[in-house]
C-alpha positions as CSV (number, residue, x, y, z in Angstrom):
1,M,130.7,25.9,91.7
2,S,134.3,26.6,91.0
3,G,136.3,26.7,94.2
4,D,138.9,29.1,92.8
5,R,136.6,31.9,91.8
6,Y,136.9,35.2,93.8
7,L,133.8,36.8,95.2
8,T,134.0,40.5,94.6
9,F,132.6,43.3,96.8
10,A,132.0,46.9,95.8
11,L,131.6,49.1,98.9
12,G,130.4,52.7,99.0
13,K,133.3,54.9,100.1
14,G,133.5,56.6,103.4
15,R,131.6,55.9,106.6
16,L,129.5,53.2,104.9
17,A,132.6,51.2,103.9
18,K,134.1,51.5,107.4
19,Q,130.9,50.2,109.1
20,T,130.6,47.4,106.5
21,L,134.1,46.2,107.1
22,E,133.6,46.3,110.9
23,L,130.5,44.1,110.4
24,F,132.4,41.7,108.1
25,E,135.1,41.3,110.7
26,K,132.4,40.0,113.1
27,I,131.8,37.1,110.7
28,G,135.4,36.4,110.0
29,I,135.8,38.3,106.8
30,T,138.9,40.5,107.0
31,C,141.0,42.3,104.5
32,E,144.2,43.6,106.1
33,E,145.3,45.4,102.9
34,M,142.3,47.8,103.3
35,K,143.5,48.9,106.8
36,D,146.6,50.6,105.3
37,K,145.6,54.2,105.1
38,D,148.5,55.1,102.7
39,S,147.8,52.4,100.2
40,R,147.2,53.6,96.6
41,K,145.7,50.3,95.6
42,L,142.2,50.2,94.1
43,I,141.5,46.5,94.6
44,F,142.2,44.6,97.8
45,V,142.4,40.9,98.0
46,N,142.0,38.2,100.7
47,E,143.7,35.2,99.0
48,E,142.8,32.8,101.8
49,L,139.1,33.4,101.6
50,K,139.1,34.1,97.8
51,L,137.6,37.6,98.2
52,K,138.2,40.9,96.5
53,F,137.1,44.3,97.6
54,F,137.1,47.7,96.0
55,L,135.8,51.1,97.1
56,A,133.6,53.1,94.7
57,K,131.5,56.2,94.8
58,G,128.0,55.4,96.1
59,P,126.1,55.9,92.8
60,D,128.5,53.7,91.0
61,V,128.1,50.6,93.3
62,P,124.8,49.4,91.7
63,T,126.3,49.8,88.3
64,Y,129.3,47.6,89.1
65,V,126.9,45.0,90.6
66,E,124.4,45.1,87.7
67,Y,127.2,44.5,85.1
68,G,128.9,41.8,87.2
69,A,132.1,43.7,87.9
70,A,131.2,43.0,91.5
71,D,129.1,40.1,92.8
72,I,128.0,42.0,95.9
73,G,127.6,45.6,96.8
74,V,126.9,47.6,100.0
75,V,125.2,50.9,99.4
76,G,122.5,53.2,100.8
77,K,118.8,52.6,99.9
78,D,118.7,56.1,98.4
79,T,121.3,55.1,95.8
80,I,119.5,51.9,95.0
81,L,116.3,53.8,94.3
82,E,117.9,56.6,92.4
83,E,120.1,54.4,90.2
84,D,117.3,51.9,89.5
85,R,119.7,49.1,88.4
86,R,118.8,45.4,87.8
87,V,120.1,43.9,91.1
88,Y,118.7,41.9,93.9
89,E,118.4,43.7,97.2
90,V,118.9,41.0,99.8
91,L,119.6,42.5,103.2
92,D,119.0,45.7,105.3
93,L,122.2,46.2,107.4
94,G,120.4,48.6,109.7
95,F,123.1,51.2,109.8
96,G,123.4,54.6,108.1
97,K,119.8,55.2,109.0
98,C,118.1,58.4,107.7
99,R,115.0,59.4,105.8
100,M,114.2,60.7,102.3
101,C,111.8,63.6,102.9
102,V,110.1,66.5,101.2
103,C,111.2,69.6,103.0
104,G,110.6,73.3,102.8
105,P,109.4,76.4,104.6
106,A,106.3,75.7,106.8
107,H,104.0,77.6,104.4
108,A,104.9,75.2,101.5
109,K,102.9,72.5,103.3
110,E,99.8,74.1,101.8
111,L,101.2,73.6,98.3
112,L,101.6,69.9,98.9
113,Q,97.9,69.4,99.8
114,H,96.3,71.2,96.9
115,H,98.2,69.4,94.1
116,E,99.4,72.7,92.7
117,R,102.2,72.6,90.2
118,I,105.3,73.3,92.2
119,R,109.1,73.4,91.7
120,V,111.1,70.7,93.5
121,A,114.9,70.9,93.9
122,T,116.8,67.7,94.5
123,K,119.9,65.5,94.0
124,Y,117.4,62.6,93.6
125,P,115.3,63.4,90.5
126,L,114.1,59.8,90.0
127,I,113.0,59.4,93.6
128,A,111.3,62.8,93.6
129,K,109.5,62.0,90.3
130,D,108.3,58.6,91.5
131,Y,107.0,60.1,94.7
132,F,105.1,63.1,93.2
133,Y,103.9,61.5,90.0
134,N,103.1,57.9,91.1
135,K,102.3,58.3,94.8
136,K,100.9,61.8,95.2
137,H,99.7,62.2,91.6
138,Q,101.0,65.8,91.7
139,T,102.6,67.5,88.7
140,V,105.9,69.1,89.6
141,D,108.9,70.7,87.9
142,I,112.0,68.8,89.1
143,I,115.2,70.8,89.2
144,K,118.4,68.7,89.6
145,L,121.0,70.2,91.9
146,N,124.3,68.7,93.0
147,G,125.2,70.9,95.9
148,S,123.3,72.2,99.0
149,V,119.7,71.7,98.0
150,E,118.6,73.6,101.1
151,L,119.4,76.7,99.1
152,G,116.6,76.0,96.6
153,P,113.7,77.5,98.7
154,L,116.0,80.2,100.2
155,V,116.8,81.8,96.9
156,E,113.3,81.0,95.5
157,L,114.6,78.5,92.9
158,S,112.1,76.0,94.3
159,D,109.1,75.7,96.5
160,V,110.3,72.6,98.3
161,I,113.3,70.1,98.2
162,V,113.5,66.3,98.3
163,D,116.6,65.3,100.3
164,I,118.0,63.0,102.9
165,V,117.3,64.0,106.5
166,E,119.5,62.6,109.3
167,T,119.1,64.9,112.3
168,G,117.3,67.8,110.6
169,S,119.7,70.4,112.1
170,T,120.7,71.9,108.7
171,L,117.1,72.3,107.8
172,R,116.2,74.0,111.1
173,E,119.2,76.4,110.8
174,N,117.8,77.5,107.5
175,G,114.2,77.8,108.5
176,L,113.0,74.6,106.7
177,D,110.9,71.8,108.0
178,V,110.3,68.2,107.1
179,L,106.9,68.4,105.4
180,E,106.4,64.8,104.2
181,E,108.4,61.6,104.6
182,I,109.0,59.6,101.4
183,C,110.8,56.5,102.8
184,P,113.2,55.3,105.5
185,L,116.8,54.7,104.3
186,S,119.7,52.6,105.5
187,A,122.7,50.5,104.1
188,R,121.6,47.5,102.0
189,V,123.3,44.5,100.5
190,I,122.8,44.1,96.8
191,V,123.7,41.1,94.6
192,N,124.3,40.6,90.9
193,Q,121.5,38.5,89.4
194,V,123.8,36.0,87.7
195,S,126.1,35.7,90.7
196,M,123.0,34.9,92.8
197,Q,122.6,31.8,90.7
198,M,126.2,30.8,90.0
199,Q,127.5,31.4,93.5
200,A,124.3,30.7,95.3
201,D,125.8,28.6,98.2
202,R,128.6,31.1,99.0
203,I,126.3,34.1,98.8
204,K,123.5,32.6,100.8
205,K,126.0,31.6,103.5
206,L,127.3,35.1,103.6
207,I,123.8,36.6,103.9
208,A,123.0,34.1,106.7
209,D,126.2,35.0,108.6
210,L,125.5,38.7,108.3
211,K,121.9,38.3,109.5
212,A,123.2,36.4,112.5
213,A,125.8,39.1,113.3
214,L,123.1,41.8,113.1
């Protein structure tokens, strides 16, 4: 293992990055550059520990990791499932907890039990398809939306939606319920497959330290 090689981290922007960096500080990994709110830099370096960090949009993190632009990524489980990249998922960090659910008006529950062909609006077509086709064996029309998917049933674009539910307050305000839970979600650590072999000692130590801090 070369001692002068940097280990590069891709972190999902926003609250996830903030919580990840707080956790890293507990195990002695700091990056002072990242604390400068006015910085226009894209890549932040800790020369002493030979670490590099960059912030990316959530859906891009698994891409950077698969192609080796980052050795390690931290991103939500929803993104890992939806992007379906060739990476190793090595650790559940336990924060950013929420659920991926099928939601809709109460009367739509009936449609989910009789395997009727229904319309599903979602930002997560891959997750929705896998759930309905492979787990429920129900044929559905999946409609990809980028904005507020709760609108789907309200304007009769779709019968139900597949979306992330944290507190459920937005659903309730719009007369929608959680009808079925697909899977629990939280922040996960992913690792590039080649890095896992080439940098095995450093990465395993990092994972062990993170586990201990959790």
